[in-house]
ZAGUMI-363683 format. One record per atom (N, C-alpha, C): residue number from 0; chain; x, y negated, z. Coordinates in nm, 3 decimals. Layout:
! ZAGUMI-363683
(NUM; A; (X; Y; Z))
...
//
This chain:
! ZAGUMI-363683
(0; A; (-2.506; -0.701; 0.084))
(0; A; (-2.440; -0.592; 0.060))
(0; A; (-2.254; -0.615; 0.101))
(1; A; (-2.266; -0.736; 0.102))
(1; A; (-2.117; -0.778; 0.168))
(1; A; (-2.086; -0.711; 0.286))
(2; A; (-2.183; -0.778; 0.406))
(2; A; (-2.135; -0.734; 0.498))
(2; A; (-2.164; -0.569; 0.557))
(3; A; (-2.224; -0.509; 0.467))
(3; A; (-2.251; -0.376; 0.477))
(3; A; (-2.168; -0.296; 0.476))
(4; A; (-2.083; -0.367; 0.326))
(4; A; (-1.962; -0.292; 0.286))
(4; A; (-1.851; -0.331; 0.379))
(5; A; (-1.821; -0.448; 0.438))
(5; A; (-1.708; -0.456; 0.545))
(5; A; (-1.736; -0.339; 0.640))
(6; A; (-1.859; -0.319; 0.672))
(6; A; (-1.824; -0.206; 0.803))
(6; A; (-1.818; -0.090; 0.744))
(7; A; (-1.858; -0.057; 0.623))
(7; A; (-1.825; 0.063; 0.574))
(7; A; (-1.665; 0.066; 0.550))
(8; A; (-1.573; -0.006; 0.524))
(8; A; (-1.467; -0.025; 0.493))
(8; A; (-1.384; -0.023; 0.638))
(9; A; (-1.446; -0.069; 0.754))
(9; A; (-1.353; -0.063; 0.879))
(9; A; (-1.368; 0.108; 0.904))
(10; A; (-1.485; 0.181; 0.882))
(10; A; (-1.540; 0.332; 0.931))
(10; A; (-1.480; 0.403; 0.825))
(11; A; (-1.482; 0.344; 0.703))
(11; A; (-1.447; 0.462; 0.557))
(11; A; (-1.362; 0.482; 0.568))
(12; A; (-1.278; 0.627; 0.532))
(12; A; (-1.120; 0.616; 0.520))
(12; A; (-1.042; 0.583; 0.631))
(13; A; (-1.099; 0.579; 0.769))
(13; A; (-1.017; 0.535; 0.853))
(13; A; (-0.897; 0.464; 0.883))
(14; A; (-0.785; 0.567; 0.838))
(14; A; (-0.666; 0.552; 0.791))
(14; A; (-0.589; 0.569; 0.710))
(15; A; (-0.489; 0.529; 0.640))
(15; A; (-0.381; 0.595; 0.536))
(15; A; (-0.232; 0.583; 0.659))
(16; A; (-0.199; 0.699; 0.658))
(16; A; (-0.060; 0.666; 0.708))
(16; A; (0.071; 0.682; 0.593))
(17; A; (0.166; 0.590; 0.600))
(17; A; (0.264; 0.589; 0.516))
(17; A; (0.375; 0.675; 0.613))
(18; A; (0.439; 0.769; 0.576))
(18; A; (0.539; 0.793; 0.647))
(18; A; (0.712; 0.789; 0.528))
(19; A; (0.787; 0.752; 0.600))
(19; A; (0.934; 0.686; 0.546))
(19; A; (0.991; 0.824; 0.493))
(20; A; (0.978; 0.939; 0.522))
(20; A; (0.978; 1.053; 0.475))
(20; A; (0.950; 1.110; 0.312))
(21; A; (0.858; 1.038; 0.330))
(21; A; (0.781; 1.088; 0.199))
(21; A; (0.818; 1.013; 0.067))
(22; A; (0.795; 1.128; -0.095))
(22; A; (0.865; 1.038; -0.186))
(22; A; (0.780; 0.954; -0.217))
(23; A; (0.807; 0.848; -0.295))
(23; A; (0.703; 0.732; -0.334))
(23; A; (0.616; 0.758; -0.431))
(24; A; (0.628; 0.878; -0.528))
(24; A; (0.513; 0.948; -0.597))
(24; A; (0.408; 0.998; -0.515))
(25; A; (0.458; 1.059; -0.400))
(25; A; (0.340; 1.119; -0.318))
(25; A; (0.308; 0.983; -0.234))
(26; A; (0.328; 0.886; -0.204))
(26; A; (0.269; 0.799; -0.118))
(26; A; (0.148; 0.693; -0.236))
(27; A; (0.253; 0.709; -0.373))
(27; A; (0.158; 0.653; -0.444))
(27; A; (0.015; 0.697; -0.486))
(28; A; (0.006; 0.862; -0.512))
(28; A; (-0.113; 0.945; -0.518))
(28; A; (-0.195; 0.950; -0.385))
(29; A; (-0.124; 0.936; -0.279))
(29; A; (-0.193; 0.969; -0.179))
(29; A; (-0.286; 0.827; -0.149))
(30; A; (-0.257; 0.723; -0.167))
(30; A; (-0.314; 0.567; -0.173))
(30; A; (-0.420; 0.614; -0.301))
(31; A; (-0.395; 0.665; -0.412))
(31; A; (-0.498; 0.574; -0.511))
(31; A; (-0.588; 0.690; -0.473))
(32; A; (-0.560; 0.834; -0.418))
(32; A; (-0.681; 0.955; -0.367))
(32; A; (-0.752; 0.864; -0.237))
(33; A; (-0.721; 0.826; -0.187))
(33; A; (-0.800; 0.754; -0.056))
(33; A; (-0.835; 0.625; -0.082))
(34; A; (-0.783; 0.515; -0.205))
(34; A; (-0.861; 0.410; -0.210))
(34; A; (-0.898; 0.364; -0.373))
(35; A; (-0.866; 0.480; -0.458))
(35; A; (-0.893; 0.416; -0.600))
(35; A; (-0.825; 0.321; -0.619))
(36; A; (-0.689; 0.318; -0.565))
(36; A; (-0.640; 0.167; -0.671))
(36; A; (-0.457; 0.232; -0.660))
(37; A; (-0.387; 0.154; -0.760))
(37; A; (-0.216; 0.172; -0.794))
(37; A; (-0.128; 0.098; -0.650))
(38; A; (-0.042; 0.181; -0.619))
(38; A; (0.032; 0.104; -0.501))
(38; A; (0.174; 0.120; -0.548))
(39; A; (0.199; 0.030; -0.615))
(39; A; (0.371; 0.004; -0.740))
(39; A; (0.443; -0.021; -0.593))
(40; A; (0.559; 0.055; -0.635))
(40; A; (0.697; 0.016; -0.529))
(40; A; (0.811; -0.042; -0.626))
(41; A; (0.894; -0.167; -0.586))
(41; A; (0.942; -0.225; -0.639))
(41; A; (1.134; -0.249; -0.591))
(42; A; (1.211; -0.229; -0.675))
(42; A; (1.328; -0.255; -0.597))
(42; A; (1.408; -0.392; -0.627))
(43; A; (1.332; -0.490; -0.588))
(43; A; (1.392; -0.622; -0.647))
(43; A; (1.278; -0.645; -0.756))
(44; A; (1.330; -0.659; -0.858))
(44; A; (1.162; -0.687; -0.931))
(44; A; (1.157; -0.585; -1.081))
(45; A; (1.206; -0.444; -0.999))
(45; A; (1.212; -0.344; -1.105))
(45; A; (1.174; -0.239; -1.051))
(46; A; (1.051; -0.172; -1.099))
(46; A; (0.996; -0.045; -1.025))
(46; A; (1.111; 0.027; -0.985))
(47; A; (1.079; 0.103; -0.890))
(47; A; (1.154; 0.184; -0.792))
(47; A; (1.134; 0.356; -0.831))
(48; A; (1.250; 0.388; -0.825))
(48; A; (1.214; 0.537; -0.872))
(48; A; (1.124; 0.649; -0.829))
(49; A; (1.027; 0.660; -0.886))
(49; A; (0.942; 0.763; -0.742))
(49; A; (0.974; 0.868; -0.707))
(50; A; (1.092; 0.929; -0.743))
(50; A; (1.131; 1.067; -0.683))
(50; A; (1.226; 1.007; -0.554))
(51; A; (1.217; 0.886; -0.484))
(51; A; (1.319; 0.853; -0.404))
(51; A; (1.196; 0.858; -0.276))
(52; A; (1.280; 0.874; -0.159))
(52; A; (1.172; 0.873; -0.026))
(52; A; (1.177; 0.713; 0.017))
(53; A; (1.073; 0.664; 0.032))
(53; A; (1.073; 0.546; 0.126))
(53; A; (1.189; 0.474; 0.256))
(54; A; (1.200; 0.583; 0.244))
(54; A; (1.322; 0.575; 0.351))
(54; A; (1.482; 0.560; 0.246))
(55; A; (1.489; 0.649; 0.163))
(55; A; (1.604; 0.584; 0.084))
(55; A; (1.575; 0.485; -0.009))
(56; A; (1.464; 0.412; -0.011))
(56; A; (1.469; 0.276; -0.091))
(56; A; (1.482; 0.198; 0.010))
(57; A; (1.464; 0.229; 0.131))
(57; A; (1.493; 0.138; 0.223))
(57; A; (1.627; 0.078; 0.251))
(58; A; (1.684; 0.181; 0.273))
(58; A; (1.818; 0.228; 0.281))
(58; A; (1.914; 0.114; 0.118))
(59; A; (1.834; 0.139; 0.009))
(59; A; (1.927; 0.010; -0.048))
(59; A; (1.860; -0.124; -0.081))
(60; A; (1.786; -0.165; 0.028))
(60; A; (1.757; -0.285; 0.041))
(60; A; (1.853; -0.366; 0.118))
(61; A; (1.891; -0.518; 0.151))
(61; A; (1.975; -0.600; 0.211))
(61; A; (1.903; -0.613; 0.327))
(62; A; (1.767; -0.595; 0.354))
(62; A; (1.662; -0.655; 0.445))
(62; A; (1.724; -0.564; 0.556))
(63; A; (1.698; -0.618; 0.683))
(63; A; (1.702; -0.529; 0.809))
(63; A; (1.550; -0.503; 0.821))
(64; A; (1.534; -0.380; 0.830))
(64; A; (1.387; -0.359; 0.896))
(64; A; (1.403; -0.242; 0.985))
(65; A; (1.295; -0.223; 1.058))
(65; A; (1.250; -0.129; 1.182))
(65; A; (1.160; -0.008; 1.140))
(66; A; (1.182; 0.090; 1.034))
(66; A; (1.118; 0.198; 1.011))
(66; A; (1.066; 0.273; 1.112))
(67; A; (1.011; 0.348; 1.172))
(67; A; (0.969; 0.434; 1.286))
(67; A; (0.928; 0.559; 1.228))
(68; A; (0.949; 0.676; 1.290))
(68; A; (0.879; 0.801; 1.227))
(68; A; (0.765; 0.814; 1.182))
(69; A; (0.664; 0.761; 1.265))
(69; A; (0.552; 0.772; 1.232))
(69; A; (0.520; 0.654; 1.102))
(70; A; (0.562; 0.596; 1.071))
(70; A; (0.529; 0.510; 0.948))
(70; A; (0.413; 0.343; 1.028))
(71; A; (0.355; 0.360; 0.912))
(71; A; (0.251; 0.229; 0.907))
(71; A; (0.134; 0.316; 0.869))
(72; A; (0.011; 0.245; 0.901))
(72; A; (-0.132; 0.301; 0.876))
(72; A; (-0.223; 0.155; 0.827))
(73; A; (-0.283; 0.203; 0.722))
(73; A; (-0.343; 0.120; 0.642))
(73; A; (-0.511; 0.116; 0.640))
(74; A; (-0.575; 0.049; 0.641))
(74; A; (-0.772; 0.073; 0.699))
(74; A; (-0.803; -0.007; 0.558))
(75; A; (-0.917; 0.013; 0.498))
(75; A; (-1.024; -0.025; 0.387))
(75; A; (-1.018; -0.164; 0.436))
(76; A; (-1.013; -0.198; 0.544))
(76; A; (-1.088; -0.330; 0.597))
(76; A; (-0.945; -0.470; 0.567))
(77; A; (-0.814; -0.395; 0.572))
(77; A; (-0.696; -0.499; 0.572))
(77; A; (-0.689; -0.555; 0.418))
(78; A; (-0.656; -0.683; 0.442))
(78; A; (-0.640; -0.769; 0.318))
(78; A; (-0.537; -0.711; 0.215))
(79; A; (-0.521; -0.739; 0.111))
(79; A; (-0.421; -0.650; -0.016))
(79; A; (-0.266; -0.748; 0.042))
(80; A; (-0.274; -0.874; 0.107))
(80; A; (-0.179; -0.927; 0.087))
(80; A; (-0.104; -0.858; 0.242))
(81; A; (-0.168; -0.865; 0.353))
(81; A; (-0.145; -0.833; 0.462))
(81; A; (-0.084; -0.656; 0.441))
(82; A; (-0.145; -0.601; 0.352))
(82; A; (-0.081; -0.451; 0.321))
(82; A; (0.054; -0.490; 0.268))
(83; A; (0.095; -0.559; 0.169))
(83; A; (0.198; -0.568; 0.106))
(83; A; (0.339; -0.643; 0.172))
(84; A; (0.250; -0.708; 0.308))
(84; A; (0.339; -0.766; 0.390))
(84; A; (0.415; -0.658; 0.483))
(85; A; (0.303; -0.574; 0.532))
(85; A; (0.376; -0.449; 0.618))
(85; A; (0.472; -0.410; 0.578))
(86; A; (0.447; -0.344; 0.433))
(86; A; (0.560; -0.252; 0.358))
(86; A; (0.675; -0.341; 0.378))
(87; A; (0.655; -0.472; 0.330))
(87; A; (0.804; -0.568; 0.364))
(87; A; (0.908; -0.523; 0.460))
(88; A; (0.760; -0.578; 0.572))
(88; A; (0.819; -0.569; 0.698))
(88; A; (0.832; -0.442; 0.816))
(89; A; (0.761; -0.363; 0.768))
(89; A; (0.832; -0.202; 0.846))
(89; A; (0.959; -0.128; 0.734))
(90; A; (0.916; -0.182; 0.607))
(90; A; (1.036; -0.059; 0.532))
(90; A; (1.132; -0.152; 0.426))
(91; A; (1.123; -0.303; 0.424))
(91; A; (1.227; -0.365; 0.343))
(91; A; (1.209; -0.384; 0.197))
(92; A; (1.091; -0.296; 0.212))
(92; A; (1.033; -0.273; 0.024))
(92; A; (0.922; -0.373; -0.064))
(93; A; (0.958; -0.413; -0.126))
(93; A; (0.804; -0.455; -0.191))
(93; A; (0.738; -0.368; -0.284))
(94; A; (0.605; -0.414; -0.283))
(94; A; (0.450; -0.341; -0.301))
(94; A; (0.375; -0.430; -0.371))
(95; A; (0.325; -0.384; -0.452))
(95; A; (0.200; -0.450; -0.502))
(95; A; (0.073; -0.332; -0.558))
(96; A; (-0.027; -0.429; -0.507))
(96; A; (-0.154; -0.298; -0.505))
(96; A; (-0.203; -0.361; -0.655))
(97; A; (-0.233; -0.270; -0.679))
(97; A; (-0.271; -0.271; -0.857))
(97; A; (-0.437; -0.226; -0.888))
(98; A; (-0.488; -0.250; -0.955))
(98; A; (-0.622; -0.204; -1.004))
(98; A; (-0.584; -0.034; -1.026))
(99; A; (-0.705; 0.042; -1.044))
(99; A; (-0.724; 0.193; -1.059))
(99; A; (-0.637; 0.211; -1.215))
(100; A; (-0.646; 0.126; -1.277))
(100; A; (-0.586; 0.152; -1.415))
(100; A; (-0.416; 0.135; -1.423))
(101; A; (-0.392; 0.061; -1.317))
(101; A; (-0.217; -0.022; -1.312))
(101; A; (-0.234; -0.097; -1.407))
(102; A; (-0.315; -0.162; -1.439))
(102; A; (-0.286; -0.245; -1.516))
(102; A; (-0.258; -0.414; -1.457))
(103; A; (-0.342; -0.421; -1.375))
(103; A; (-0.340; -0.605; -1.308))
(103; A; (-0.311; -0.575; -1.151))
(104; A; (-0.206; -0.713; -1.071))
(104; A; (-0.212; -0.701; -0.974))
(104; A; (-0.398; -0.741; -0.875))
(105; A; (-0.411; -0.689; -0.750))
(105; A; (-0.519; -0.737; -0.707))
(105; A; (-0.456; -0.828; -0.600))
(106; A; (-0.576; -0.985; -0.610))
(106; A; (-0.531; -1.102; -0.494))
(106; A; (-0.545; -1.041; -0.336))
(107; A; (-0.444; -1.120; -0.378))
(107; A; (-0.412; -1.084; -0.178))
(107; A; (-0.497; -1.130; -0.077))
(108; A; (-0.601; -1.193; -0.105))
(108; A; (-0.709; -1.264; 0.016))
(108; A; (-0.860; -1.134; 0.008))
(109; A; (-0.826; -1.044; -0.090))
(109; A; (-0.963; -0.933; -0.066))
(109; A; (-0.928; -0.793; -0.007))
(110; A; (-1.013; -0.753; 0.057))
(110; A; (-0.942; -0.602; 0.134))
(110; A; (-0.919; -0.548; 0.025))
(111; A; (-0.885; -0.411; 0.103))
(111; A; (-0.845; -0.298; 0.005))
(111; A; (-0.987; -0.201; -0.029))
(112; A; (-1.055; -0.229; 0.045))
(112; A; (-1.211; -0.212; 0.028))
(112; A; (-1.269; -0.265; -0.113))
(113; A; (-1.304; -0.420; -0.099))
(113; A; (-1.348; -0.458; -0.208))
(113; A; (-1.262; -0.418; -0.285))
(114; A; (-1.106; -0.462; -0.303))
(114; A; (-1.054; -0.407; -0.456))
(114; A; (-1.085; -0.251; -0.485))
(115; A; (-1.146; -0.202; -0.417))
(115; A; (-1.179; -0.011; -0.435))
(115; A; (-1.296; -0.054; -0.530))
(116; A; (-1.360; -0.141; -0.477))
(116; A; (-1.520; -0.173; -0.565))
(116; A; (-1.506; -0.272; -0.659))
(117; A; (-1.395; -0.294; -0.690))
(117; A; (-1.396; -0.387; -0.804))
(117; A; (-1.463; -0.506; -0.767))
(118; A; (-1.487; -0.598; -0.647))
(118; A; (-1.505; -0.728; -0.648))
(118; A; (-1.378; -0.799; -0.616))
(119; A; (-1.360; -0.840; -0.720))
(119; A; (-1.242; -0.986; -0.777))
(119; A; (-1.266; -1.025; -0.924))
//
């Protein structure tokens, strides 16, 4: 079933797009709707204000980032750790992918699709 699930992840819910002008709470809600997982945004080690946009949070970080208007695209076949790195590289923000209940972090070495199915 693993190979079949991996193929489904590559084609199912093909892409989830993150735009820098969206509020964090909207991005998190859309992520949950698409992948049935929680996406938590941090400023340092503290949860970020969900009313901020991704671009506004980006301005509060000390890193030099290269955010573009089109944002980034996330697929179910991507590894959790790679998705978290993309947010850091593109927007200079820290995110954690968590389970549906927002209780525990998902391991970085599995795909978003595997995490959505609870395969960890």
